[in-house]
C-alpha positions, 0 to 999 in steps of 0.5 A: 342728451346735448340740447334740451329745449325747455319751453316756458322756462321763465315761468314757476315750474320751467325756472325751478327745472332748469335751476335744478338741470344746471345746478343739481343734476348730472345733466351737462349739455345745453338748455335752450330756453324759450319763452314769450314773457307773459305777465308770469315769465321772468328772466330774473328768476334765472339771473345767476343761471344766465350769469354762472353757465353762459355757454350751457344756458340761452334764452330767446325770447319767442312765442310757441304759437309762432310756427316760422320762429319754432322751426329757425329755434330747432334748425340752430340750436340741434335741439335732441329733446323737448321738455314743454311746460309753456302753457296758460295755466290759471283756472280764473283767467280761463273762465274770463278768456279762454282764447289765449289758453286755446292758442297757447295751450293747443296751437303752441303745442301743435307747432312744436310737435311739428318742428320735433316731426320734421326733425325726428332723426335727431329727436329724442324725447318730446316730453309734455307736462301736463295737470290732473286737472284733465281728468275732472272731479273725484268723489270722497273715494278714489283716485286718478291713474294713467287710466282715469277717463279725461273729463275737463271742466274748464277751459283751462283742463280742456284746453290741456286735455286736447294737448295731451290728446295731439301729443299722444296722437303724434306718437301713435301716427308718426312714432315720436317719441313723446312721454306725457306726465300729468301731476297735481297742484305744484308749490314753492319757490318763484311761483306767481303770486296769482296761485293759492299758496304764494297768494295766501303767503304774500296776504298773511305776510301783510295781515290781508284778508286771506280769500277762501273759495266756497266752504274751503273744503275742496281737496287738492294733493300739494307737490313740492317743485323740487319733487316735481322736476326730480321726477321729470329729469328721471321720466326723462332719462328713463320713463318708457317712450309712448307713456303717460305718468302721474306725479303726485306729492302724497299730500291731499288737504282741503283748502282750508286746513291748508290756509290754516297750516301757512297761517300757524307756520307764518306765526311761528316766524314771526307774529302780526303786530296785533298779535292775532292769529293770522287764522282770524285773517281767513275770509270766504268768497263766492265760489267760482263757477265749475270748480272741481271738488277733489283731485287725488293722484296715484303715482304708483306707476311712476314709484314702481318703475323708477323708484320715485316718491316725493322727499317733502311733506306738506308742513316742510315744503310749506316751511321752505316755501315761507321762508323763500318768500321771506327771504326774497322780498325784492322779488316779491315786490317787483313782481307784485307791483309788475315793476319786474317787467321794467326791470326785465327791459332794464337789465335785458337787451332781449330782441324777439328771434 
């Protein structure tokens, strides 16, 4: 692998993956990061990477929905591996405006697949990052395996399910070498504050209300983002082509207990001015439509074939995440205020391809 195309590399997981690949892994080639720079894309996340790896990191501002631009990137940079993160991913936003999810998650994936198919003499792998939400909701018992039928319940998860099916179809129909991984909820550094964990951390830091949907008993499995990145790299190198893999954090917890853990951990870092427990800030709010009750992932296949297991417990991962947000208040301020977009224009002169 000499030229890895990373889509959505200025987003949360993409940022962490690029940082892991260039700073921690044994990868020695180039990364071509293609990102549209929507509200959740921030090249500031990779400022030091661009500075430290000028010959190995290339950023291109482009939209994966533009087939012409994507084709030119494949031509110009001799792409041999695709790691496809780019997606609209926020369930609440998909309920209000599903059209952008259909375009990015389905049409964008189709364009990438078409370009990869046209370069099958050089493309070694199309790696597609997906979600456990495609499987729908679990009851009190059971887990998602690679054999679980798809039953998406939101426009977001439906669009991701469709893109998964497209990727698999290009393997079966055209012989394109692919891997699909379905992961549980990620958290860690650089996550945009609309998601649960950073939202709760930042509100709790400021003594604001901590919104929890419904009765707070919704269950999710949480995966620290660096653990996810390690799994992806292992699969890129050694995963079976044409296969699906689940990636889980082995950290299944009710939302209310997660929020309480964040409150208690942050109280350990610094107390509120009134010396009250941050648990008193918890506020239950109206549930969202189609809210899946429980997710739980069985990653036995990945563990058996490649020996991967997550290294972070929920407690250690939350501690590291809170410390990162406390140590990066300037980043937080720019992102929450929207100033990061003007900061991008001021510090970068990226032209569309």
